[in-house]
N, C-alpha and C positions, 0 to 999 in steps of 0.2 A: 504493499499499501504507500509505506513511503517512498519508495522507487520509482509508483507512479505519478506520485503528486511532484518530486522532485524533475521529474519529464516533462509534464505539463508547466511548471514554473519558469525551467529553463525555455521553452518553446515561448513561452509569451515574451520572456525577455529579449528574445533573439527578435519577434514579431516588432516590438518595440522598437531595437536598434536600428531596424530595418525601416521603422515609419520616421524614425528620428534622423536617421541618414539622409533618407531623402526630403525633409522639411528642411534641413539645413542646406541643401545642394542649391537652393535660392539664393542663402546669405552668401554662403563660400566659397573659397578654393578647395577643391577637395583634395587634392595632391599639387605639392611644389611643381614637380614636372611639368604639371600646365604652363607652368609661368616661363620655365627655362626655355621652354618650345617655341615660345611664340618669337620667332625671328623677324616676321616683317610686321612691321607697326604700320599703324593706320595712320596718315598726315604725316609720313617719317621728316626730320631733317637730312636736308641732300647737301653733301660735300662734293665740288667737282660740278661737271656739266649734269644737267636736270633736261628732264625729256620736251621739246618742244612742243609749246601749248600756249593757246591765248588768253590762258587765266591769269590774275595776278600772282607775284608770290611777295613773301615776306622773307627778308633779309634780315637773319640772325646772327651777329659777330661775338662768337666765343672768346672767353676771356684768352690772354697767353697762355702757353705755357711751354715749358723749358723741356729740352730734347738732348744730350748728348750723343753727340754721331759716333757708331761703332763700326768696327775694321766692316771695309766691305758696303759699308752706305754708300749712298749718292745719293742727292736731291730727288732725284725721279723717283726712287722707292722711299723714300722718306715722305714725298707727297701723295705717293701712291696710299703708303699706310694710315695719315693721318688726316689726308685731304680725300681721299676717294678720286685722285686723278693725280696721274702723273705729272701734267702739262702744267700743274700747280708749281710747280719747282718753281715757275717765277717768282710768284707772288711770296717765298720763302726767303727767295734772295733777296728780296727788294726789304722787307722787313728786315733781314739781316745783313745788310750792303755792308755795313762795317768789317764783317770778320768774312764777308763773301765776297772776293776780287773774282775769282773765276768760277761760274755755276758749274763747271765740268771738275772741277778741282775742292774739292770739301778733305778735312785730316780728321780723324777719329781723335774723338776728345774734346770737339771742338762743340761747348753750349749753343744752339742755336733755339731762340724763339720763333714757336709758329702758333701765326695769326688762324683758327680757323672761322671762314667765313660759309655759313649754312642757309638754306632758304625750304623755306614748306609753302606749296605751292596752295596757294587758297582755291581747292576744289569745291567749296559750300558758297565762295564770292556771288554766283549767280542768283541763289536762291532766295539773297537779302538779309539773312541772318537775323539778328535782333536788333532793331532800330527802336532805342530808349530817347531820341531827340538831345540830351546831352552827352552819349555814349552809343557805340555800338558794339558787335563782336559776330562774328561767324558762328555757327551752332555744327555741331558733327552731326551726319547727316543720320538721317533714323530717331537723333533726340528729339524730345519733345519736354517743356516746361511745367514745371509742376513745384507739388507739397513735399516734403520729404522727412521725416521724424520716425527716431526710435528711442524710447524712454524720451530723457529728458535731452535728445541731441536733434537738432531740428534745423531747416533752414528752410524760409518760405521763400525760396526762390530754388530752384535744380533743376536743370536738364539730366534726362534721364533715356536711355536707350539699350541696344543689346549689347554695349560693349561696358557699363557700367551707368555710374550715376556721377555728377559734379554738382556738388553744393557752391552755389556761388555769394559774394558779397562784396558789393561794390559802394564804396564811400568815400567823402573827402580824402585828400592827401593828408596824413597825417607829420608832423614834424618828429615826430617819435620814429616813425617807420623809416624814415629818408634816414636818420641817424643810424637807426638798426644794421640796416643794411648798406650803409657807404663802406664797410669793411667787408666786402661778403665773407672772405674767409674766415674772418674771425665770428662773424652772426652763423657762420656753419658749423663752426669747433662748438659756438653756443648750445645748437639746437642741436648736434650731433650728443653732447656732454647731458643735455637734460634729458634728452632720448634713452640712453645707456644708464642715467640713474632712476629713473623712474618708470623705464616702460624695458628694461634690459633684456629679458626674454620673448619680448614681443612683436620689438621691431627688428627686420632683418636686411640686411644688404641696401642701409642708407647710402643714398649717392647725392651729388648736388649738383647743379648748373647755375650757369648765368650768363647771360645774353645782353649786349648793348643792340641798338636795333636802328636803322636809317631811318628816315623819312621816308614814308611813303604811304600817300593816301590818308594821312593823321594818324597812321599806326605805329607812331614813333615813340619811343622810352624802352626801359630796362625792364628784363625777365628775370626773375630768383626763383627757379624750381628744386625742389627736393624729391625723392621717389624713395619707396621702400615697400617691404612685402612686412603685412601684420599680421602675428600669430594671432588670432581672439583670444584662447586660452593654453595655457603653459599645459592645462589638464587635457587640451585636445590637440596636438600637433599638428594633426594635420588640416584643419579650419585656418586658411590663410587667405589674404584679399592683396593685391596689389593696390597700392596707396600713391597719388600722385598731388604734390600742393603746388600750385603756380601763385605769383605773386607779378602782377603788373601796374609798376609805376611811369604816370606819365606826368604832366606839369603840375594837373593839379586834383589829378585821382588817382586811387590804391582799388585795384582789384582783385579779390582774392578768388581760388578756386579749390575745394578739396573735391579730388575724384577719385571712386574707387570702383573695382571693373576684378572679374577671375581672372584675368590675366594680362601680358605687357600693352596691351591694346590702347588700354586708357591712360598709357604715360604720352602717347602720341595725341590724342583727343583732348587733355589737358593742356599739353604744350600749344595746341592748334588755338583751343579758346583763347589760353591768354596772351599769343602772339599777337591774334587776329583783332584783340581788345583795342579798341581807339577811346580818345573823347573828341569832344564836337564842341570847345570851347567859343566863345564868341564875347569878342574884347569889347562890346557895347554892352553886354550885361555881367562884366567882371565884377559888381560888388554884390551882386545879388546870384551870383552862379555857386550851385549846390548841385550834389546828386543824393546828398541824405536826406531827401524828403521823399526819396522813393520807397522808404520806409522796408527798404531790403535789410534782413535778421538773420543772424546764426545765435546758437547757444549748443553749450556752454561755451564762453567765451573767457576762459580762465587766464590769466595774466602769467607772465614767465617773462623770460631774459632768453631771447632778444624780444623787446616791447615793441607796441604799435602793431604787430600782425596776428595771426590766427594761432593760437595752440591748435596745430591739428591732431595732437597726439592725444591730445583731453576729448577732443571731438569724435573721433574716430573708437576710443575706446570705449565712452560711454555709448556710441550706436551701435557697436557690434557686441558690448556686452549685455544690452538690451534686446539685441536681438535673437542671440543665444539664450538668455534665460527664458524670451516669450516662446523661441522654438522648443524648448524642455519643458515647458511648463511649471516654471519656477514662480511661486509665487510673488508680485512685485509689493502685496502690500506689506508682509512684514518679511525682513530677511534673515537668515540664519544667527547674525549676530543678535536682532532685537530678540529672537526667539531664546537663545541661549541667555540673557542676561534677562530674562522674564522669568528663565527656570532658575537662574542664582537669586534673584531676588525673594522666589517663594521660600528657597532653600534657607 
């Protein structure tokens, strides 16, 4: 009799596990391999020659990086490796003209500066994107606008599609924000330290990007991005999401985006939206110009260092922890800690 009950109990538990797994599939990445396997990014940043197209492009110039010439290197090989096109060796030679007297002759041990200029083809430009009077941006194909909420985490303007979701916050440019990102290397170190100290087991593969933009159809400014893999819970190591955070600073506006999805494609989508964001400042209305009256909001907005920008880790933690609890049927009214305190009180 005991064995029969045990078998029945195990069967019920297996059914519950299968149900939970299917329920969570809508929220989380089932396997890390799905992230690393995503080799082709949607809306990629293209270095070198781009395919012929009548569509406009956004030009992004990355921070210079250092490279030490190795034995057997040529400028052509270096250009192919870093810029995707051997013909771009002339650009490397131009940046390092004081070190390179003859592009056909470089010496091992020489420290070169490489400036990477990439382009994003504005595939969705013809569809009009989002036009809000004081600003505009392209929207990835298939994405629609709406509200997104899980627990205490919400965004009253969010873009959602088959590649994931992007929570948006657009507001007047803050001096605190400009100061925080002025030294992006220092800012990146602060972000990495915060993630390590507060979410050490949940943040994987944290990476940073910074680009400046040339003037093109009003879409100038600086882009600051960082991306990571979010492990929803240490108790569930296979539940992961790809997360990308974008910040665009124009002369008067800061646009912030927190995107998440099941694979690497969300990185390209967030970079695309961030890069195509443009303010439409009217000098005649300089004294009254503001985008804060759009009532765009996100919560929670926990304070942290660096200041003035979204604490994406706190937002993502609340969003996915609440989603996990909801999927597992945990009561939100009274947590485990509160129940334990009640029991201690009665004792």
